[in-house]
Short mmCIF file of the C-alpha atoms (twelve columns), coordinates in Angstrom:
data_MODEL
# 
_entry.id   MODEL 
# 
loop_
_atom_site.group_PDB 
_atom_site.id 
_atom_site.type_symbol 
_atom_site.label_atom_id 
_atom_site.label_alt_id 
_atom_site.label_comp_id 
_atom_site.label_asym_id 
_atom_site.label_seq_id 
_atom_site.Cartn_x 
_atom_site.Cartn_y 
_atom_site.Cartn_z 
_atom_site.pdbx_PDB_model_num 
ATOM 1   C CA . MET A 1   9.992   -10.406 6.976   1 
ATOM 2   C CA . MET A 2   8.201   -7.250  7.989   1 
ATOM 3   C CA . THR A 3   4.762   -6.203  7.087   1 
ATOM 4   C CA . VAL A 4   3.476   -2.638  7.528   1 
ATOM 5   C CA . ILE A 5   -0.321  -1.859  7.764   1 
ATOM 6   C CA . THR A 6   -1.067  1.548   6.981   1 
ATOM 7   C CA . GLN A 7   -4.610  3.184   7.544   1 
ATOM 8   C CA . VAL A 8   -5.939  6.203   5.800   1 
ATOM 9   C CA . THR A 9   -9.128  8.183   5.546   1 
ATOM 10  C CA . LEU A 10  -9.771  9.653   2.056   1 
ATOM 11  C CA . LYS A 11  -11.533 13.050  1.270   1 
ATOM 12  C CA . SER A 12  -15.019 12.326  -0.365  1 
ATOM 13  C CA . GLY A 13  -15.030 11.771  -3.913  1 
ATOM 14  C CA . CYS A 14  -11.355 11.048  -3.941  1 
ATOM 15  C CA . GLU A 15  -11.458 7.540   -3.712  1 
ATOM 16  C CA . PRO A 16  -11.189 6.382   -7.331  1 
ATOM 17  C CA . GLU A 17  -8.090  8.716   -7.956  1 
ATOM 18  C CA . TRP A 18  -6.247  7.555   -4.817  1 
ATOM 19  C CA . ASP A 19  -6.922  4.033   -5.423  1 
ATOM 20  C CA . ALA A 20  -5.535  4.333   -9.007  1 
ATOM 21  C CA . ALA A 21  -2.440  6.220   -7.369  1 
ATOM 22  C CA . MET A 22  -1.923  3.204   -5.088  1 
ATOM 23  C CA . ARG A 23  -2.370  0.501   -7.751  1 
ATOM 24  C CA . GLU A 24  0.363   2.465   -9.717  1 
ATOM 25  C CA . ARG A 25  2.476   2.505   -6.641  1 
ATOM 26  C CA . LEU A 26  2.189   -1.284  -5.781  1 
ATOM 27  C CA . ALA A 27  2.891   -2.065  -9.565  1 
ATOM 28  C CA . ALA A 28  6.149   0.063   -9.317  1 
ATOM 29  C CA . ALA A 29  7.205   -1.698  -6.005  1 
ATOM 30  C CA . LYS A 30  7.290   -4.949  -7.651  1 
ATOM 31  C CA . GLY A 31  10.825  -4.358  -9.057  1 
ATOM 32  C CA . ARG A 32  12.251  -3.010  -5.749  1 
ATOM 33  C CA . ARG A 33  14.723  -4.943  -3.745  1 
ATOM 34  C CA . GLY A 34  13.058  -6.526  -0.934  1 
ATOM 35  C CA . TRP A 35  9.322   -6.221  -2.118  1 
ATOM 36  C CA . VAL A 36  7.570   -9.325  -1.036  1 
ATOM 37  C CA . GLY A 37  3.817   -8.107  -1.804  1 
ATOM 38  C CA . GLY A 38  1.053   -5.839  -1.034  1 
ATOM 39  C CA . GLN A 39  -2.794  -5.336  -0.850  1 
ATOM 40  C CA . LEU A 40  -5.087  -2.436  -1.041  1 
ATOM 41  C CA . LEU A 41  -8.064  -2.951  1.460   1 
ATOM 42  C CA . ILE A 42  -11.538 -1.110  1.553   1 
ATOM 43  C CA . PRO A 43  -13.303 -1.533  4.968   1 
ATOM 44  C CA . LEU A 44  -16.946 -2.777  4.616   1 
ATOM 45  C CA . ASP A 45  -18.223 -0.131  7.039   1 
ATOM 46  C CA . GLY A 46  -16.304 2.734   5.620   1 
ATOM 47  C CA . HIS A 47  -16.039 3.673   1.935   1 
ATOM 48  C CA . ASN A 48  -13.556 6.331   2.264   1 
ATOM 49  C CA . GLY A 49  -11.287 4.588   4.626   1 
ATOM 50  C CA . ARG A 50  -8.386  2.346   3.173   1 
ATOM 51  C CA . ALA A 51  -5.780  -0.010  4.528   1 
ATOM 52  C CA . VAL A 52  -2.568  -0.737  2.778   1 
ATOM 53  C CA . ILE A 53  -0.696  -3.924  3.615   1 
ATOM 54  C CA . GLY A 54  2.930   -4.127  2.445   1 
ATOM 55  C CA . THR A 55  5.452   -6.961  2.960   1 
ATOM 56  C CA . TRP A 56  9.148   -6.555  2.744   1 
ATOM 57  C CA . GLU A 57  12.192  -8.503  3.504   1 
ATOM 58  C CA . SER A 58  13.287  -5.775  5.844   1 
ATOM 59  C CA . ARG A 59  12.356  -2.360  6.938   1 
ATOM 60  C CA . ALA A 60  15.436  -0.908  5.377   1 
ATOM 61  C CA . ASP A 61  14.146  -2.202  2.066   1 
ATOM 62  C CA . TRP A 62  10.792  -0.307  2.835   1 
ATOM 63  C CA . GLU A 63  12.904  2.732   3.913   1 
ATOM 64  C CA . ALA A 64  14.788  2.653   0.715   1 
ATOM 65  C CA . TRP A 65  11.484  2.459   -1.216  1 
ATOM 66  C CA . HIS A 66  10.347  5.645   0.260   1 
ATOM 67  C CA . GLU A 67  13.431  7.543   -1.501  1 
ATOM 68  C CA . ASP A 68  12.595  6.095   -4.810  1 
ATOM 69  C CA . GLU A 69  11.482  8.890   -7.448  1 
ATOM 70  C CA . ARG A 70  8.139   6.851   -8.184  1 
ATOM 71  C CA . PHE A 71  7.355   6.362   -4.640  1 
ATOM 72  C CA . VAL A 72  7.839   10.300  -3.856  1 
ATOM 73  C CA . GLU A 73  6.008   11.384  -6.936  1 
ATOM 74  C CA . SER A 74  2.857   9.208   -5.804  1 
ATOM 75  C CA . ARG A 75  3.162   10.354  -2.367  1 
ATOM 76  C CA . LYS A 76  2.801   13.990  -3.624  1 
ATOM 77  C CA . ARG A 77  -0.352  13.144  -5.599  1 
ATOM 78  C CA . MET A 78  -2.089  11.138  -3.023  1 
ATOM 79  C CA . ASP A 79  -1.499  13.170  0.075   1 
ATOM 80  C CA . GLY A 80  -3.858  16.060  -1.066  1 
ATOM 81  C CA . LEU A 81  -6.435  13.227  -1.401  1 
ATOM 82  C CA . GLN A 82  -6.328  12.061  2.200   1 
ATOM 83  C CA . GLU A 83  -7.912  13.583  5.523   1 
ATOM 84  C CA . GLY A 84  -5.636  13.876  8.521   1 
ATOM 85  C CA . ARG A 85  -2.560  11.600  9.063   1 
ATOM 86  C CA . SER A 86  -2.054  8.094   8.145   1 
ATOM 87  C CA . GLU A 87  -1.576  5.534   10.744  1 
ATOM 88  C CA . MET A 88  0.927   2.776   10.592  1 
ATOM 89  C CA . ALA A 89  1.826   -0.314  12.451  1 
ATOM 90  C CA . TRP A 90  4.957   -2.744  11.806  1 
ATOM 91  C CA . TYR A 91  4.760   -6.567  12.302  1 
ATOM 92  C CA . GLU A 92  7.261   -9.325  12.083  1 
ATOM 93  C CA . VAL A 93  6.033   -12.118 9.830   1 
ATOM 94  C CA . VAL A 94  6.007   -15.237 11.706  1 
ATOM 95  C CA . THR A 95  4.603   -17.388 8.906   1 
ATOM 96  C CA . GLU A 96  2.765   -16.903 5.740   1 
ATOM 97  C CA . GLY A 97  0.440   -18.792 3.777   1 
ATOM 98  C CA . ARG A 98  -1.073  -18.143 0.158   1 
ATOM 99  C CA . GLY A 99  -3.237  -20.246 -2.062  1 
ATOM 100 C CA . VAL A 100 -2.426  -21.349 -5.608  1 
ATOM 101 C CA . GLY A 101 -3.050  -18.928 -8.290  1 
ATOM 102 C CA . THR A 102 -3.036  -15.888 -6.258  1 
ATOM 103 C CA . SER A 103 -3.762  -12.679 -8.229  1 
ATOM 104 C CA . SER A 104 -1.512  -9.606  -8.999  1 
ATOM 105 C CA . VAL A 105 -1.853  -6.060  -8.297  1 
ATOM 106 C CA . GLY A 106 -4.872  -4.810  -10.459 1 
ATOM 107 C CA . PRO A 107 -8.602  -3.223  -10.225 1 
ATOM 108 C CA . PRO A 108 -11.316 -5.256  -8.624  1 
ATOM 109 C CA . GLN A 109 -12.567 -7.988  -10.696 1 
# 
C-alpha cells in the first residue's frame, strides 16, 4: 500500500466550499479500484491550511483515479480556491492499525 499526503493553503473565505468539494471527492473515490481510505485534516495553527491523506493499494491506482471524470471535475472546482501549489509526499505503508467502529467520510460531528 501507498499513502500520499498532500498539503494545500486555501484562499481566505473559501474553506467551506473547498472542504465540501473534498468530501465529495473522497466519497467518489470509495468505488475506485485500489482505494483504501482517506482523511481531510485541518491544522490547529492554520485555519486555511489543509492536509489530505490518501491510501491506495498502488500508486498506479491513484494515478488512474486522477483520470476519472469526477476527479477532473473536482480539481477544476478546487484549484481556484487554493493559494499557490500543493505539496505532496509519498510513503510506503509498513503497517496499519485502526480502531473498531471507525467513521466514514462526512462533515465533522
